[in-house]
SEFINU-71337 format. One line per field, with one value per residue: residue number from 1; y, x, z of N, C-alpha, C, O in turn; chain. Coordinates in nm, 3 decimals, decimal comma. Example, Ala and Ser with C-alpha at 12.3 -4.5 7.8 and 13.67 -1.06 7.14 Angstrom:
nuza: 1 / 2
n.north: -0,569 / -0,225
n.east: 1,319 / 1,285
n.up: 0,780 / 0,708
ca.north: -0,450 / -0,106
ca.east: 1,230 / 1,367
ca.up: 0,780 / 0,714
c.north: -0,330 / 0,003
c.east: 1,320 / 1,290
c.up: 0,780 / 0,787
o.north: -0,332 / 0,114
o.east: 1,424 / 1,341
o.up: 0,846 / 0,804
miro: A / A
END
This chain:
nuza: 1 / 2 / 3 / 4 / 5 / 6 / 7 / 8 / 9 / 10 / 11 / 12 / 13 / 14 / 15 / 16 / 17 / 18 / 19 / 20 / 21 / 22 / 23 / 24 / 25 / 26 / 27 / 28 / 29 / 30 / 31 / 32 / 33 / 34 / 35 / 36 / 37 / 38 / 39 / 40 / 41 / 42 / 43 / 44 / 45 / 46 / 47 / 48 / 49 / 50 / 51 / 52 / 53 / 54 / 55 / 56 / 57 / 58 / 59 / 60 / 61 / 62 / 63 / 64 / 65 / 66 / 67 / 68 / 69 / 70 / 71 / 72 / 73 / 74 / 75 / 76 / 77 / 78 / 79 / 80 / 81 / 82 / 83 / 84 / 85 / 86 / 87 / 88 / 89 / 90 / 91 / 92 / 93 / 94 / 95 / 96 / 97 / 98 / 99 / 100 / 101 / 102 / 103 / 104 / 105 / 106 / 107 / 108 / 109 / 110 / 111 / 112 / 113 / 114 / 115 / 116 / 117 / 118 / 119 / 120 / 121 / 122 / 123 / 124 / 125 / 126 / 127 / 128 / 129 / 130 / 131 / 132 / 133 / 134 / 135 / 136 / 137 / 138 / 139 / 140 / 141 / 142 / 143 / 144 / 145 / 146 / 147 / 148
n.north: -0,125 / 0,277 / 0,522 / 0,741 / 0,615 / 0,510 / 0,746 / 0,843 / 0,587 / 0,620 / 0,879 / 0,913 / 0,674 / 0,864 / 1,089 / 0,921 / 0,814 / 1,010 / 1,117 / 0,939 / 0,962 / 1,234 / 1,206 / 1,241 / 1,474 / 1,822 / 1,932 / 2,136 / 2,157 / 1,963 / 2,119 / 2,317 / 2,208 / 2,087 / 2,293 / 2,374 / 2,205 / 2,199 / 2,459 / 2,413 / 2,187 / 2,324 / 2,517 / 2,359 / 2,248 / 2,430 / 2,539 / 2,295 / 2,279 / 2,610 / 2,475 / 2,277 / 2,444 / 2,606 / 2,424 / 2,380 / 2,607 / 2,618 / 2,445 / 2,511 / 2,738 / 2,605 / 2,497 / 2,724 / 2,849 / 2,703 / 2,691 / 2,944 / 2,958 / 2,748 / 2,916 / 3,147 / 3,007 / 2,947 / 3,089 / 3,205 / 3,453 / 3,782 / 3,897 / 3,704 / 3,627 / 3,883 / 3,791 / 3,677 / 3,774 / 3,696 / 3,373 / 3,041 / 2,798 / 2,420 / 2,453 / 2,710 / 3,056 / 3,274 / 3,612 / 3,832 / 4,096 / 4,349 / 4,543 / 4,708 / 4,751 / 4,816 / 4,648 / 4,624 / 4,474 / 4,272 / 4,230 / 3,990 / 4,082 / 4,258 / 4,248 / 4,385 / 4,595 / 4,432 / 4,602 / 4,766 / 4,592 / 4,529 / 4,433 / 4,265 / 4,333 / 4,085 / 3,986 / 3,803 / 3,691 / 3,505 / 3,343 / 3,209 / 3,002 / 3,070 / 3,281 / 3,584 / 3,694 / 3,761 / 3,460 / 3,449 / 3,627 / 3,610 / 3,732 / 3,754 / 3,772 / 3,874 / 3,852 / 4,069 / 4,024 / 4,186 / 4,559 / 4,722
n.east: 0,043 / 0,054 / 0,171 / 0,028 / -0,248 / -0,241 / -0,284 / -0,491 / -0,663 / -0,683 / -0,723 / -1,004 / -1,115 / -1,085 / -1,255 / -1,530 / -1,518 / -1,482 / -1,748 / -1,935 / -1,874 / -1,966 / -2,304 / -2,630 / -2,779 / -2,642 / -2,569 / -2,717 / -2,888 / -3,071 / -3,137 / -3,264 / -3,468 / -3,604 / -3,704 / -3,871 / -4,073 / -4,128 / -4,293 / -4,498 / -4,629 / -4,712 / -4,878 / -5,042 / -5,181 / -5,228 / -5,452 / -5,617 / -5,660 / -5,817 / -6,045 / -6,158 / -6,225 / -6,467 / -6,635 / -6,686 / -6,825 / -6,980 / -7,230 / -7,254 / -7,392 / -7,632 / -7,755 / -7,808 / -8,005 / -8,255 / -8,297 / -8,361 / -8,563 / -8,709 / -8,810 / -8,943 / -9,185 / -9,307 / -9,526 / -9,812 / -9,898 / -9,802 / -9,841 / -9,810 / -9,521 / -9,402 / -9,407 / -9,203 / -8,881 / -8,577 / -8,427 / -8,338 / -8,211 / -8,128 / -7,748 / -7,769 / -7,853 / -8,085 / -8,244 / -8,496 / -8,601 / -8,858 / -9,048 / -9,314 / -9,541 / -9,678 / -9,785 / -9,886 / -10,064 / -10,066 / -10,282 / -10,484 / -10,478 / -10,784 / -10,885 / -11,008 / -10,769 / -10,676 / -10,697 / -10,480 / -10,266 / -10,155 / -9,829 / -9,599 / -9,208 / -9,017 / -8,711 / -8,479 / -8,167 / -7,962 / -7,662 / -7,389 / -7,493 / -7,275 / -7,199 / -7,104 / -7,061 / -7,351 / -7,460 / -7,629 / -7,831 / -8,186 / -8,484 / -8,840 / -9,160 / -9,467 / -9,859 / -10,065 / -10,310 / -10,472 / -10,518 / -10,163
n.up: -0,007 / -0,066 / 0,039 / -0,012 / -0,070 / 0,231 / 0,363 / 0,306 / 0,361 / 0,656 / 0,692 / 0,611 / 0,817 / 1,030 / 0,949 / 0,954 / 1,230 / 1,362 / 1,269 / 1,373 / 1,634 / 1,727 / 1,820 / 1,940 / 2,170 / 2,280 / 2,601 / 2,595 / 2,412 / 2,537 / 2,755 / 2,628 / 2,536 / 2,773 / 2,885 / 2,739 / 2,711 / 2,984 / 2,997 / 2,856 / 2,974 / 3,201 / 3,086 / 3,004 / 3,269 / 3,382 / 3,222 / 3,308 / 3,512 / 3,497 / 3,388 / 3,560 / 3,732 / 3,689 / 3,643 / 3,854 / 3,932 / 3,733 / 3,833 / 4,157 / 4,060 / 3,883 / 4,148 / 4,275 / 4,128 / 4,087 / 4,406 / 4,396 / 4,212 / 4,395 / 4,541 / 4,418 / 4,313 / 4,554 / 4,646 / 4,490 / 4,488 / 4,501 / 4,765 / 4,950 / 4,943 / 5,044 / 5,308 / 5,351 / 5,418 / 5,417 / 5,411 / 5,495 / 5,263 / 5,318 / 5,174 / 5,136 / 5,173 / 5,089 / 4,996 / 4,944 / 4,747 / 4,703 / 4,463 / 4,377 / 4,053 / 3,760 / 3,500 / 3,131 / 2,947 / 2,608 / 2,366 / 2,141 / 1,813 / 1,717 / 1,924 / 2,269 / 2,451 / 2,779 / 3,136 / 3,296 / 3,501 / 3,838 / 3,979 / 4,097 / 4,143 / 4,161 / 4,295 / 4,397 / 4,552 / 4,624 / 4,811 / 4,943 / 5,207 / 5,444 / 5,434 / 5,221 / 4,822 / 4,622 / 4,478 / 4,257 / 4,100 / 4,086 / 3,881 / 3,895 / 3,821 / 4,017 / 4,044 / 4,226 / 4,456 / 4,486 / 4,477 / 4,567
ca.north: -0,040 / 0,317 / 0,602 / 0,838 / 0,526 / 0,504 / 0,833 / 0,827 / 0,539 / 0,687 / 1,035 / 0,861 / 0,599 / 0,973 / 1,151 / 0,821 / 0,809 / 1,181 / 1,187 / 0,817 / 1,064 / 1,303 / 1,163 / 1,309 / 1,644 / 1,840 / 1,954 / 2,293 / 2,159 / 1,928 / 2,192 / 2,432 / 2,155 / 2,074 / 2,441 / 2,419 / 2,121 / 2,258 / 2,547 / 2,327 / 2,101 / 2,386 / 2,594 / 2,223 / 2,222 / 2,571 / 2,528 / 2,203 / 2,365 / 2,637 / 2,414 / 2,205 / 2,581 / 2,672 / 2,338 / 2,398 / 2,762 / 2,612 / 2,322 / 2,617 / 2,834 / 2,541 / 2,478 / 2,867 / 2,869 / 2,605 / 2,771 / 3,076 / 2,937 / 2,718 / 3,038 / 3,170 / 2,860 / 2,892 / 3,156 / 3,219 / 3,576 / 3,871 / 3,942 / 3,588 / 3,694 / 3,934 / 3,826 / 3,614 / 3,851 / 3,616 / 3,251 / 2,970 / 2,660 / 2,366 / 2,525 / 2,804 / 3,182 / 3,404 / 3,775 / 3,888 / 4,257 / 4,304 / 4,675 / 4,718 / 4,768 / 4,797 / 4,576 / 4,635 / 4,349 / 4,315 / 4,158 / 3,952 / 4,172 / 4,267 / 4,212 / 4,521 / 4,532 / 4,414 / 4,682 / 4,701 / 4,483 / 4,563 / 4,355 / 4,294 / 4,246 / 4,019 / 3,980 / 3,643 / 3,731 / 3,380 / 3,363 / 3,073 / 2,998 / 3,079 / 3,453 / 3,642 / 3,788 / 3,681 / 3,352 / 3,461 / 3,704 / 3,600 / 3,809 / 3,766 / 3,856 / 3,794 / 3,911 / 4,157 / 3,954 / 4,329 / 4,646 / 4,678
ca.east: 0,004 / 0,125 / 0,174 / -0,089 / -0,358 / -0,247 / -0,288 / -0,646 / -0,789 / -0,711 / -0,819 / -1,189 / -1,122 / -1,082 / -1,407 / -1,606 / -1,520 / -1,527 / -1,909 / -2,015 / -1,879 / -2,141 / -2,441 / -2,710 / -2,786 / -2,559 / -2,645 / -2,775 / -3,015 / -3,138 / -3,166 / -3,387 / -3,602 / -3,681 / -3,725 / -3,996 / -4,166 / -4,206 / -4,330 / -4,604 / -4,693 / -4,754 / -4,987 / -5,170 / -5,194 / -5,374 / -5,613 / -5,728 / -5,758 / -5,938 / -6,169 / -6,217 / -6,272 / -6,517 / -6,712 / -6,788 / -6,875 / -7,121 / -7,290 / -7,289 / -7,487 / -7,670 / -7,825 / -7,821 / -8,060 / -8,278 / -8,347 / -8,481 / -8,726 / -8,804 / -8,892 / -9,051 / -9,282 / -9,372 / -9,620 / -9,859 / -9,924 / -9,697 / -9,867 / -9,748 / -9,366 / -9,441 / -9,366 / -9,061 / -8,768 / -8,504 / -8,452 / -8,198 / -8,251 / -7,962 / -7,639 / -7,791 / -7,954 / -8,176 / -8,294 / -8,615 / -8,703 / -9,017 / -9,091 / -9,420 / -9,493 / -9,726 / -9,765 / -9,975 / -10,052 / -10,087 / -10,427 / -10,415 / -10,543 / -10,916 / -10,962 / -10,973 / -10,666 / -10,666 / -10,662 / -10,338 / -10,248 / -10,015 / -9,730 / -9,384 / -9,107 / -8,920 / -8,541 / -8,410 / -8,020 / -7,949 / -7,568 / -7,368 / -7,486 / -7,124 / -7,202 / -7,057 / -7,188 / -7,477 / -7,431 / -7,714 / -7,988 / -8,230 / -8,593 / -8,970 / -9,304 / -9,582 / -9,953 / -10,113 / -10,436 / -10,549 / -10,434 / -10,110
ca.up: -0,001 / -0,112 / 0,142 / -0,048 / 0,029 / 0,328 / 0,429 / 0,218 / 0,426 / 0,777 / 0,644 / 0,574 / 0,922 / 1,139 / 0,889 / 0,984 / 1,361 / 1,377 / 1,265 / 1,446 / 1,809 / 1,725 / 1,818 / 2,067 / 2,201 / 2,359 / 2,701 / 2,615 / 2,364 / 2,646 / 2,861 / 2,546 / 2,527 / 2,911 / 2,921 / 2,621 / 2,783 / 3,132 / 2,960 / 2,756 / 3,055 / 3,278 / 3,017 / 2,996 / 3,387 / 3,432 / 3,122 / 3,330 / 3,612 / 3,481 / 3,332 / 3,678 / 3,832 / 3,564 / 3,631 / 3,997 / 3,933 / 3,722 / 3,941 / 4,182 / 3,970 / 3,904 / 4,251 / 4,368 / 4,026 / 4,138 / 4,533 / 4,309 / 4,122 / 4,438 / 4,654 / 4,375 / 4,336 / 4,677 / 4,653 / 4,382 / 4,510 / 4,572 / 4,891 / 5,027 / 4,890 / 5,150 / 5,486 / 5,370 / 5,288 / 5,345 / 5,412 / 5,429 / 5,233 / 5,294 / 5,195 / 5,044 / 5,219 / 4,985 / 5,079 / 4,883 / 4,719 / 4,590 / 4,394 / 4,302 / 3,945 / 3,705 / 3,410 / 3,065 / 2,859 / 2,500 / 2,326 / 2,020 / 1,736 / 1,688 / 2,060 / 2,359 / 2,541 / 2,942 / 3,273 / 3,342 / 3,665 / 3,963 / 4,008 / 4,208 / 4,058 / 4,291 / 4,299 / 4,439 / 4,591 / 4,649 / 4,883 / 5,042 / 5,385 / 5,509 / 5,387 / 5,088 / 4,740 / 4,575 / 4,404 / 4,134 / 4,167 / 3,956 / 3,888 / 3,868 / 3,846 / 4,114 / 4,058 / 4,395 / 4,462 / 4,513 / 4,447 / 4,740
c.north: 0,146 / 0,467 / 0,683 / 0,743 / 0,492 / 0,588 / 0,858 / 0,742 / 0,573 / 0,814 / 0,948 / 0,750 / 0,757 / 1,040 / 1,067 / 0,793 / 0,943 / 1,211 / 1,105 / 0,883 / 1,171 / 1,323 / 1,213 / 1,435 / 1,684 / 1,924 / 2,086 / 2,278 / 2,064 / 2,022 / 2,300 / 2,328 / 2,057 / 2,190 / 2,417 / 2,325 / 2,150 / 2,355 / 2,480 / 2,238 / 2,233 / 2,529 / 2,435 / 2,271 / 2,341 / 2,584 / 2,406 / 2,238 / 2,512 / 2,596 / 2,325 / 2,334 / 2,614 / 2,505 / 2,294 / 2,498 / 2,695 / 2,514 / 2,403 / 2,696 / 2,764 / 2,508 / 2,621 / 2,883 / 2,820 / 2,601 / 2,893 / 3,073 / 2,810 / 2,830 / 3,151 / 3,112 / 2,860 / 2,933 / 3,132 / 3,351 / 3,683 / 3,894 / 3,821 / 3,611 / 3,779 / 3,913 / 3,728 / 3,722 / 3,789 / 3,485 / 3,168 / 2,776 / 2,575 / 2,453 / 2,680 / 2,930 / 3,241 / 3,493 / 3,785 / 4,034 / 4,204 / 4,522 / 4,628 / 4,782 / 4,802 / 4,744 / 4,611 / 4,490 / 4,348 / 4,231 / 4,134 / 4,083 / 4,179 / 4,273 / 4,354 / 4,487 / 4,540 / 4,567 / 4,633 / 4,628 / 4,546 / 4,483 / 4,393 / 4,192 / 4,182 / 3,974 / 3,843 / 3,694 / 3,532 / 3,367 / 3,188 / 3,122 / 3,073 / 3,236 / 3,442 / 3,671 / 3,694 / 3,574 / 3,392 / 3,543 / 3,686 / 3,687 / 3,798 / 3,793 / 3,796 / 3,872 / 3,969 / 4,030 / 4,094 / 4,422 / 4,655 / 4,862
c.east: 0,079 / 0,096 / 0,022 / -0,228 / -0,383 / -0,307 / -0,415 / -0,734 / -0,792 / -0,731 / -0,957 / -1,214 / -1,125 / -1,150 / -1,521 / -1,627 / -1,514 / -1,677 / -1,969 / -2,004 / -1,954 / -2,212 / -2,501 / -2,733 / -2,667 / -2,655 / -2,754 / -2,889 / -3,129 / -3,191 / -3,302 / -3,484 / -3,686 / -3,783 / -3,904 / -4,093 / -4,226 / -4,312 / -4,503 / -4,690 / -4,785 / -4,844 / -5,104 / -5,263 / -5,272 / -5,461 / -5,687 / -5,794 / -5,864 / -6,073 / -6,283 / -6,327 / -6,420 / -6,653 / -6,759 / -6,822 / -7,026 / -7,231 / -7,347 / -7,361 / -7,657 / -7,790 / -7,852 / -7,968 / -8,190 / -8,359 / -8,419 / -8,568 / -8,768 / -8,861 / -8,990 / -9,169 / -9,375 / -9,465 / -9,672 / -9,870 / -9,852 / -9,706 / -9,792 / -9,615 / -9,361 / -9,373 / -9,241 / -8,965 / -8,639 / -8,519 / -8,318 / -8,238 / -8,095 / -7,842 / -7,685 / -7,894 / -7,978 / -8,278 / -8,407 / -8,594 / -8,741 / -9,016 / -9,185 / -9,394 / -9,571 / -9,751 / -9,858 / -9,972 / -10,130 / -10,265 / -10,411 / -10,554 / -10,691 / -10,971 / -10,939 / -10,832 / -10,713 / -10,641 / -10,553 / -10,334 / -10,111 / -10,011 / -9,652 / -9,331 / -9,025 / -8,800 / -8,475 / -8,275 / -8,033 / -7,730 / -7,537 / -7,440 / -7,421 / -7,142 / -7,137 / -7,149 / -7,267 / -7,379 / -7,466 / -7,809 / -8,068 / -8,420 / -8,701 / -9,044 / -9,393 / -9,689 / -9,995 / -10,245 / -10,512 / -10,423 / -10,320 / -10,163
c.up: 0,017 / 0,006 / 0,129 / 0,036 / 0,133 / 0,447 / 0,443 / 0,308 / 0,571 / 0,782 / 0,688 / 0,702 / 1,028 / 1,100 / 0,981 / 1,144 / 1,387 / 1,458 / 1,330 / 1,641 / 1,799 / 1,704 / 1,930 / 2,049 / 2,295 / 2,480 / 2,632 / 2,569 / 2,488 / 2,684 / 2,772 / 2,563 / 2,622 / 2,877 / 2,813 / 2,710 / 2,897 / 3,064 / 2,913 / 2,886 / 3,184 / 3,176 / 2,997 / 3,163 / 3,419 / 3,370 / 3,220 / 3,441 / 3,622 / 3,448 / 3,451 / 3,753 / 3,757 / 3,591 / 3,759 / 4,011 / 3,835 / 3,806 / 4,051 / 4,182 / 3,960 / 4,067 / 4,288 / 4,216 / 4,125 / 4,290 / 4,447 / 4,328 / 4,248 / 4,532 / 4,604 / 4,360 / 4,430 / 4,667 / 4,512 / 4,384 / 4,562 / 4,758 / 5,040 / 5,057 / 5,029 / 5,314 / 5,495 / 5,307 / 5,339 / 5,413 / 5,463 / 5,373 / 5,205 / 5,287 / 5,159 / 5,160 / 5,092 / 5,058 / 4,919 / 4,905 / 4,637 / 4,565 / 4,291 / 4,156 / 3,877 / 3,529 / 3,288 / 2,956 / 2,757 / 2,457 / 2,157 / 1,944 / 1,693 / 1,856 / 2,190 / 2,447 / 2,704 / 3,010 / 3,247 / 3,489 / 3,742 / 3,987 / 4,072 / 4,096 / 4,168 / 4,254 / 4,431 / 4,507 / 4,647 / 4,669 / 4,964 / 5,197 / 5,477 / 5,495 / 5,233 / 4,966 / 4,717 / 4,478 / 4,254 / 4,190 / 4,025 / 3,982 / 3,870 / 3,894 / 3,945 / 4,131 / 4,191 / 4,368 / 4,477 / 4,499 / 4,605 / 4,735
o.north: 0,157 / 0,493 / 0,691 / 0,769 / 0,450 / 0,555 / 0,890 / 0,779 / 0,557 / 0,862 / 0,932 / 0,720 / 0,733 / 1,122 / 1,126 / 0,755 / 0,963 / 1,259 / 1,149 / 0,863 / 1,192 / 1,405 / 1,231 / 1,500 / 1,605 / 1,967 / 2,085 / 2,332 / 2,099 / 2,031 / 2,346 / 2,365 / 1,983 / 2,183 / 2,451 / 2,376 / 2,136 / 2,321 / 2,526 / 2,232 / 2,218 / 2,638 / 2,434 / 2,316 / 2,337 / 2,632 / 2,409 / 2,237 / 2,533 / 2,654 / 2,307 / 2,330 / 2,677 / 2,515 / 2,204 / 2,514 / 2,719 / 2,574 / 2,392 / 2,740 / 2,816 / 2,502 / 2,624 / 2,976 / 2,886 / 2,531 / 2,911 / 3,129 / 2,754 / 2,810 / 3,220 / 3,175 / 2,808 / 2,846 / 3,065 / 3,398 / 3,679 / 3,903 / 3,839 / 3,617 / 3,722 / 3,987 / 3,699 / 3,754 / 3,855 / 3,474 / 3,223 / 2,677 / 2,607 / 2,528 / 2,763 / 2,889 / 3,253 / 3,465 / 3,741 / 4,093 / 4,113 / 4,603 / 4,560 / 4,841 / 4,910 / 4,827 / 4,644 / 4,432 / 4,396 / 4,187 / 4,208 / 4,138 / 4,085 / 4,300 / 4,415 / 4,379 / 4,636 / 4,647 / 4,524 / 4,632 / 4,592 / 4,413 / 4,507 / 4,092 / 4,249 / 3,905 / 3,851 / 3,811 / 3,474 / 3,379 / 3,100 / 3,225 / 3,132 / 3,304 / 3,346 / 3,676 / 3,579 / 3,594 / 3,384 / 3,534 / 3,722 / 3,694 / 3,862 / 3,854 / 3,674 / 3,966 / 3,903 / 3,962 / 4,085 / 4,400 / 4,617 / 4,930
o.east: 0,158 / -0,020 / -0,067 / -0,288 / -0,493 / -0,352 / -0,466 / -0,847 / -0,902 / -0,760 / -0,992 / -1,333 / -1,194 / -1,169 / -1,591 / -1,736 / -1,587 / -1,719 / -2,075 / -2,082 / -2,020 / -2,251 / -2,428 / -2,716 / -2,608 / -2,770 / -2,876 / -2,988 / -3,244 / -3,310 / -3,401 / -3,592 / -3,781 / -3,903 / -4,018 / -4,184 / -4,346 / -4,429 / -4,608 / -4,812 / -4,897 / -4,857 / -5,226 / -5,377 / -5,378 / -5,564 / -5,810 / -5,913 / -5,951 / -6,180 / -6,404 / -6,440 / -6,484 / -6,762 / -6,840 / -6,868 / -7,144 / -7,336 / -7,468 / -7,410 / -7,761 / -7,912 / -7,956 / -8,038 / -8,222 / -8,460 / -8,541 / -8,648 / -8,871 / -8,967 / -9,070 / -9,268 / -9,487 / -9,551 / -9,613 / -9,850 / -9,835 / -9,617 / -9,751 / -9,579 / -9,309 / -9,318 / -9,184 / -8,962 / -8,552 / -8,623 / -8,207 / -8,277 / -7,999 / -7,823 / -7,595 / -7,995 / -7,895 / -8,362 / -8,375 / -8,576 / -8,724 / -8,984 / -9,175 / -9,292 / -9,581 / -9,725 / -9,962 / -9,875 / -10,243 / -10,340 / -10,357 / -10,655 / -10,720 / -11,087 / -10,832 / -10,800 / -10,776 / -10,572 / -10,517 / -10,428 / -10,004 / -10,107 / -9,622 / -9,355 / -8,974 / -8,804 / -8,439 / -8,310 / -8,127 / -7,661 / -7,609 / -7,439 / -7,475 / -7,075 / -7,123 / -7,272 / -7,270 / -7,270 / -7,391 / -7,859 / -8,041 / -8,467 / -8,707 / -9,047 / -9,395 / -9,675 / -9,949 / -10,257 / -10,635 / -10,301 / -10,356 / -10,158
o.up: 0,111 / 0,039 / 0,214 / 0,140 / 0,168 / 0,557 / 0,550 / 0,341 / 0,624 / 0,891 / 0,805 / 0,710 / 1,128 / 1,190 / 1,064 / 1,185 / 1,485 / 1,563 / 1,373 / 1,734 / 1,901 / 1,622 / 2,028 / 1,947 / 2,369 / 2,466 / 2,646 / 2,616 / 2,515 / 2,654 / 2,827 / 2,609 / 2,594 / 2,850 / 2,842 / 2,775 / 2,920 / 3,081 / 2,959 / 2,882 / 3,232 / 3,231 / 2,981 / 3,168 / 3,483 / 3,419 / 3,220 / 3,472 / 3,706 / 3,469 / 3,449 / 3,802 / 3,842 / 3,534 / 3,781 / 4,124 / 3,862 / 3,825 / 4,069 / 4,286 / 3,999 / 4,050 / 4,353 / 4,255 / 4,224 / 4,306 / 4,450 / 4,403 / 4,213 / 4,592 / 4,667 / 4,399 / 4,424 / 4,671 / 4,428 / 4,271 / 4,684 / 4,843 / 5,155 / 5,174 / 5,125 / 5,396 / 5,600 / 5,188 / 5,282 / 5,479 / 5,469 / 5,434 / 5,135 / 5,383 / 5,166 / 5,218 / 5,003 / 5,144 / 4,808 / 5,011 / 4,556 / 4,652 / 4,189 / 4,123 / 3,936 / 3,443 / 3,346 / 2,907 / 2,763 / 2,544 / 2,074 / 1,988 / 1,618 / 1,890 / 2,180 / 2,495 / 2,749 / 2,947 / 3,201 / 3,569 / 3,702 / 4,021 / 4,109 / 4,028 / 4,258 / 4,152 / 4,548 / 4,519 / 4,701 / 4,567 / 5,012 / 5,265 / 5,570 / 5,573 / 5,158 / 4,976 / 4,762 / 4,426 / 4,157 / 4,302 / 3,910 / 4,096 / 3,765 / 4,001 / 3,958 / 4,209 / 4,285 / 4,265 / 4,476 / 4,503 / 4,716 / 4,837
miro: A / A / A / A / A / A / A / A / A / A / A / A / A / A / A / A / A / A / A / A / A / A / A / A / A / A / A / A / A / A / A / A / A / A / A / A / A / A / A / A / A / A / A / A / A / A / A / A / A / A / A / A / A / A / A / A / A / A / A / A / A / A / A / A / A / A / A / A / A / A / A / A / A / A / A / A / A / A / A / A / A / A / A / A / A / A / A / A / A / A / A / A / A / A / A / A / A / A / A / A / A / A / A / A / A / A / A / A / A / A / A / A / A / A / A / A / A / A / A / A / A / A / A / A / A / A / A / A / A / A / A / A / A / A / A / A / A / A / A / A / A / A / A / A / A / A / A / A
END
């Protein structure tokens, strides 16, 4: 084997060995990959946490709506609600506010309009029993048996 052939074989052996030795990631590349993964997982964790918090909030609002509807359905006329300004149902506390108003009902075409009726605008604030702000505010209308 000539010198030229030997040096060429040696050079090709070193090039192959050199490229074979450069496999894998450097420390900097690994740190960057871990930082990107940490940010992605942190965002995912925050999103899942917010979704579960929203689910709890929706459940509370549904329960509060059921309490408010129950309070309003418990009376046919506004006079029946005048005696109960507040109360407690299970884990919920509610408070009533009533304001007299006049309602003018429409009539079908060709028929005379009915006389205005005195009604009460009833607002039910539903809170947690341990206190705090209202979870739900529900407004309904109740007729008076007689004019107030």
